[in-house]
C-alpha angles and dihedrals in degrees: 000000000000120000119248114251115229112241091226092060093050093052091047091054092050090049092051091050091052091048092051090048092051092047091050092050091047093050091049091049092051091048091052092049093048092047092049092049092050091049091049092051091048091050091050091050091050091050091050092049091049092049091050091049092050092049093055115093116238113270112252104208093172101057119157094191110116123200111262142075122337102263092197098050098100101042119136108193129180091202119103092214131024143161140183106206127186105221093195095068108002095251117154107224095179133005137182114176085329095163097046117109117241136171107274102199110187093352081083085076088074088065092045092053094043090053091048094046089058090052109033131054117236090252096047113129117247118196122205104234123203088254094052093047089050091058092092111157105128141030091265090062094064129093099035123124128210108257094025111135136209138174111264093241094052095047091044091053091053093041094055100040098041094029094234113189091193090054093048092050093049093047093048091049091052095046094045091049091050090052093039090233137118119262091250093052091046091055095042092053092049092051092048093048092064097036100256097161095170098046128097135157135189096185137029097242105048091230115153112267091207139334091289106034129059125209091234139019134191146138128259088248092053091048090053092051091045093050090051092049093051092046090054095044099043112015093163091056091046092049091063089066091063094063127083093235138017127210129185137169126223122227086256091061098254115141120218119193126180138165123253110257088222101068090172094061091098088063092059114094112243097345118200102177139001134182132175130200132185134167135142091262097042102040114200117344129177137170124189129179116196136172107254090186135343106324091345107126118190123189121216117192132181124180130183098020124129128276092264099021093068090068096050090043091056091045090054092050094047092049091048091049092051088052090046092058091044091049094234139114111265123239119238112282117239114236120243128200109208119198 
């Protein structure tokens, strides 16, 4: 016969069960609160670390800035826009409105020849069409005959050094025909291929279309990048622009000799490329690439200067850049008056 349970014992057991239940719930609640707090703190720390990382500037491990005085501090340029751009690592050594678009004038021919060099072989035959021969605007456009032929490399050398509009037209026609594209599309694709986001061209020469519209536009930064790309792609063509004159012979045996439009190029130390540009809309433009050391090309660009001021502007920038690498203050640059 089962023993009778005392009512007091039963109530005590129930009370103990409730107590254990309350303690368990309390412990679980505290654990949840502590876990949530820890997670919140960890999330805050992660956010702070991310914010710190985003605030830090990217590390430039390839700087070409020596310790010393600012070599560019006393410059007095006539150009509206300018840049000194280290082509070995993409460092901007000096900038003045360097990302502002400006009419390029004949500097557009750098883009024309870069586009063609990526399409035509050096020995490809270029024929002077009636349209290209009719593009007579400068001395370097005279003496050509419709139907006269040249190798691409020879005509490109003359076109760049003497700034021949006839040569640029003939080369663009040949390259556009080879790609089955219009001249404008040919140039747009070439600009896009090397990331020239501020460059556009509607003709191969850069000549003003009218008193309001230029044939080509770009920034000083884009011109520096473009000059470096052409130098790398076609060094033999670029080398012609470092000589006082250029002379080529057509396949018909006719010799064409013209002067370099940059008569000051011989005053640049170790020049690798030079290109002038001048129209009413553009003013005086000039880009020079020179070797600042062994295999250390630096591009110097001025846009919107005067016809003669572009040369003294570039001389100032080159002198300042030489002083920059030497870590000294540059001497005043003597003015030159090119013909």
